[in-house]
C-alpha positions as CSV (number, residue, x, y, z in Angstrom):
1,I,75.6,300.5,107.9
2,I,78.2,300.6,110.7
3,S,79.3,297.0,110.1
4,S,79.6,297.6,106.4
5,Q,81.8,300.6,106.9
6,F,84.1,298.7,109.3
7,S,84.2,295.8,106.8
8,I,85.4,298.2,104.1
9,W,88.0,299.5,106.6
10,L,89.3,296.0,107.3
11,T,89.3,294.9,103.6
12,P,92.7,295.7,101.9
13,R,92.7,297.6,98.6
14,Y,95.5,297.7,96.1
15,E,97.0,300.7,94.3
16,R,98.4,299.8,90.9
17,S,101.3,301.5,89.1
18,I,103.2,300.5,86.0
19,N,106.9,301.1,86.0
20,V,110.0,300.3,83.8
21,K,112.4,298.0,85.7
22,R,116.1,297.9,85.1
23,V,117.3,294.3,84.7
24,H,120.7,293.2,86.0
25,N,122.4,290.1,84.5
26,D,123.1,288.7,88.0
27,D,119.3,288.6,88.9
28,Y,117.8,285.1,89.2
29,I,114.2,284.1,89.6
30,L,112.6,280.8,90.8
31,V,110.8,278.5,88.3
32,T,108.4,275.9,89.6
33,M,107.6,273.1,87.2
34,N,105.5,270.0,87.6
35,M,104.8,267.9,84.5
36,T,104.3,264.3,83.5
37,F,105.8,262.5,80.5
38,I,103.2,259.8,79.7
39,H,105.3,257.4,77.6
40,T,108.9,258.4,78.3
41,P,110.8,256.8,81.2
42,C,113.0,259.0,83.4
43,S,116.2,257.3,82.3
44,Q,115.6,258.6,78.8
45,L,115.3,262.3,79.7
46,R,117.8,265.1,80.2
47,F,117.3,268.6,81.4
48,K,119.1,271.8,80.2
49,I,119.0,275.5,80.9
50,S,120.5,278.0,78.5
51,D,120.5,281.8,78.1
52,S,122.4,284.5,76.4
53,Y,125.5,284.0,78.5
54,T,125.6,280.5,79.8
55,S,124.5,276.9,79.0
56,R,124.1,274.5,81.8
57,S,123.2,270.9,81.4
58,Y,121.6,268.8,84.2
59,N,120.9,265.2,84.3
60,L,117.4,264.7,85.8
61,D,118.9,262.7,88.6
62,H,119.6,266.1,90.2
63,I,116.0,267.1,90.0
64,Y,113.2,265.3,91.7
65,M,111.5,262.7,89.5
66,K,109.3,259.8,90.1
67,P,108.6,257.0,87.6
68,T,105.0,256.4,86.7
69,L,103.4,253.4,85.1
70,Q,105.0,254.1,81.7
71,G,106.5,257.5,82.0
72,C,108.0,260.0,84.3
73,L,106.8,262.7,86.7
74,I,109.1,265.7,87.1
75,D,108.6,268.0,90.1
76,S,111.3,270.6,90.2
77,E,112.3,274.0,91.3
78,F,115.3,275.8,89.7
79,H,116.6,279.3,89.1
80,V,117.1,281.0,85.7
81,K,118.9,284.3,85.0
82,K,116.6,287.3,84.4
83,I,117.7,287.5,80.7
84,N,116.2,285.9,77.6
85,G,116.9,282.2,77.5
86,A,115.3,278.7,77.5
87,F,115.0,275.5,79.6
88,Y,114.1,272.2,78.0
89,V,113.7,268.5,78.6
90,R,115.0,266.4,75.8
91,S,114.8,262.7,75.0
92,L,117.8,260.5,74.3
93,N,115.8,258.5,71.8
94,N,114.4,260.1,68.6
95,E,111.7,257.5,68.5
96,T,110.3,258.6,71.8
97,N,106.8,259.9,72.1
98,L,106.8,263.1,74.1
99,D,103.2,263.2,75.0
100,H,103.0,265.2,78.2
101,Y,100.8,266.9,80.8
102,I,101.9,270.2,82.4
103,H,100.4,270.2,85.9
104,H,102.0,273.5,87.0
105,L,104.4,276.1,85.7
106,S,105.0,279.4,87.4
107,F,107.8,282.0,87.8
108,G,108.8,283.9,90.9
109,N,107.1,283.8,94.3
110,Q,103.9,281.7,94.8
111,L,100.9,283.8,95.5
112,P,98.3,283.1,98.2
113,V,95.2,281.3,96.8
114,K,93.0,284.4,97.2
115,K,95.3,286.5,95.0
116,K,95.9,283.9,92.3
117,T,94.6,284.3,88.8
118,K,95.1,282.2,85.6
119,S,97.6,284.7,84.2
120,Y,100.3,283.5,86.7
121,T,100.0,279.9,85.7
122,S,98.8,280.0,82.1
123,L,100.3,276.7,81.1
124,S,99.1,274.8,84.1
125,N,96.8,271.8,83.3
126,S,97.9,271.8,79.6
127,R,97.8,268.4,78.0
128,L,99.3,267.3,74.6
129,L,98.5,263.8,73.4
130,N,98.7,261.8,70.2
131,I,100.9,264.3,68.3
132,A,103.3,261.8,66.8
133,N,107.1,262.3,66.9
134,S,107.5,266.0,67.5
135,T,109.5,268.7,69.2
136,H,107.5,271.2,71.2
137,D,108.3,274.9,71.5
138,Y,106.5,277.1,74.2
139,N,107.3,280.7,73.7
140,I,106.7,282.6,77.0
141,K,106.4,286.3,77.5
142,L,107.0,287.3,81.2
143,L,105.7,290.4,83.0
144,Q,107.0,291.1,86.5
145,T,104.4,291.8,89.1
146,S,105.0,292.9,92.7
147,Y,102.7,292.9,95.8
148,E,103.7,294.9,98.9
149,S,101.8,294.8,102.1
150,A,100.6,298.0,103.8
151,D,103.3,297.9,106.5
152,G,106.0,296.8,104.1
153,S,106.6,293.5,106.0
154,E,105.7,291.3,103.0
155,Q,106.8,291.7,99.4
156,L,106.1,289.1,96.7
157,T,107.3,289.1,93.1
158,P,105.4,286.7,90.9
159,Y,105.4,286.8,87.1
160,Q,102.4,286.9,84.9
161,Y,102.9,285.3,81.4
162,T,101.3,284.5,78.1
163,F,102.5,281.8,75.7
164,T,102.3,280.5,72.2
165,Y,102.9,276.9,71.2
166,H,104.6,275.6,68.0
167,P,105.1,271.8,67.3
168,H,107.7,270.6,64.8
169,I,107.1,267.1,63.3
170,Y,110.2,265.0,63.3
171,R,111.0,263.4,59.9
172,R,114.1,261.1,59.6
173,G,116.7,262.6,57.3
174,V,114.6,265.7,56.7
175,S,114.2,267.3,60.1
176,M,116.7,270.0,61.3
177,Y,116.2,268.8,64.9
178,H,118.6,266.1,66.1
179,Y,116.6,265.0,69.0
180,H,113.1,265.4,70.5
181,Y,112.6,268.0,73.2
182,I,110.1,270.2,75.0
183,R,111.5,273.7,75.1
184,F,110.3,276.7,77.1
185,R,111.7,279.9,75.7
186,Y,111.2,282.9,77.9
187,N,111.4,286.6,77.1
188,W,111.2,289.5,79.6
189,S,109.0,292.6,79.4
190,P,110.8,295.7,80.6
191,L,107.6,296.8,82.4
192,S,106.5,295.9,85.9
193,V,103.0,296.1,87.4
194,D,103.3,297.0,91.1
195,Y,100.5,296.7,93.6
196,R,100.7,298.3,97.1
197,E,98.2,297.3,99.7
198,T,96.3,300.2,101.4
199,R,93.7,300.3,104.1
200,G,91.3,303.0,105.2
201,T,91.9,304.7,108.6
202,F,89.7,304.0,111.6
203,Y,88.8,307.7,111.7
204,Y,87.5,307.5,108.1
205,A,85.3,304.4,108.9
206,F,84.0,306.0,112.1
207,T,83.1,309.4,110.6
208,N,81.5,307.7,107.6
209,S,79.4,305.6,109.9
210,I,78.2,308.6,111.8
211,A,77.4,310.5,108.6
212,Y,75.4,307.6,107.1
213,C,73.5,307.1,110.3
214,G,72.7,310.8,110.4
215,A,71.5,310.8,106.8
216,L,69.4,307.7,107.5
217,Y,67.9,309.3,110.6
218,T,67.0,312.5,108.7
219,T,65.4,310.5,105.9
220,L,63.3,308.5,108.3
221,Q,62.2,311.7,110.0
222,V,61.1,313.3,106.7
223,L,59.2,310.1,105.7
224,H,57.6,310.0,109.1
225,R,56.4,313.6,108.9
226,A,55.2,313.1,105.4
227,V,53.2,310.0,106.3
228,S,51.8,311.7,109.5
229,G,50.9,314.9,107.6
230,G,49.2,312.9,104.8
231,S,47.2,310.8,107.2
232,T,46.1,313.9,109.2
233,L,45.0,315.6,106.0
234,I,43.0,312.6,104.9
235,K,41.2,312.4,108.2
236,E,40.4,316.1,108.1
237,S,39.0,315.9,104.6
238,L,36.9,312.8,105.5
239,G,35.5,314.6,108.6
240,K,34.4,317.6,106.6
241,K,32.5,315.4,104.1
242,Q,30.6,313.8,107.0
């Protein structure tokens, strides 16, 4: 009982609150992406970020990439403004097959393993194969989440997200898309889910331990008296019969 009470005291708990956050146009968040293009070489890919105010194009030479047997592995970290926008990887060749495997995609701070849930990396381990010549739209809805330690020394701001996927088959002379791409469109929720770590006090754990021990002692005393009284009564009744 004592050890369980002190275990509860040492185990952190989280108080949750839901708030409306004001977004500033100069706020940026970190995006971590790791994905493999199975059939497309790195030289045929370009990376672009766009939002409501800016459009920035980057050659993938400025982002870490590693050629694979037939394709390209992209392992990158970059920042996007905290306004609705998109980032995408496009092919320079419309005949390119953009089969891909998303190993990891997350927004904001990385959480410790013990706090991670699938909602922070919903697209991770997604694989799209044998889908012909297509463009790919991932529509992502982001929800800010914050974790604050009990003493305020650590504060993390990861983002949970959900997504929908829409492919568009490319047809020469018919399609409205001029090149193949994989686009990640992101939209922000005005809400924020905030978690604050709390711990019980030593006084609470100590007094609870004493109270539980006292209750257990009283219960054992009552049971002992009941058993002793019952056995004495049985012995007396047997003696009278003899």
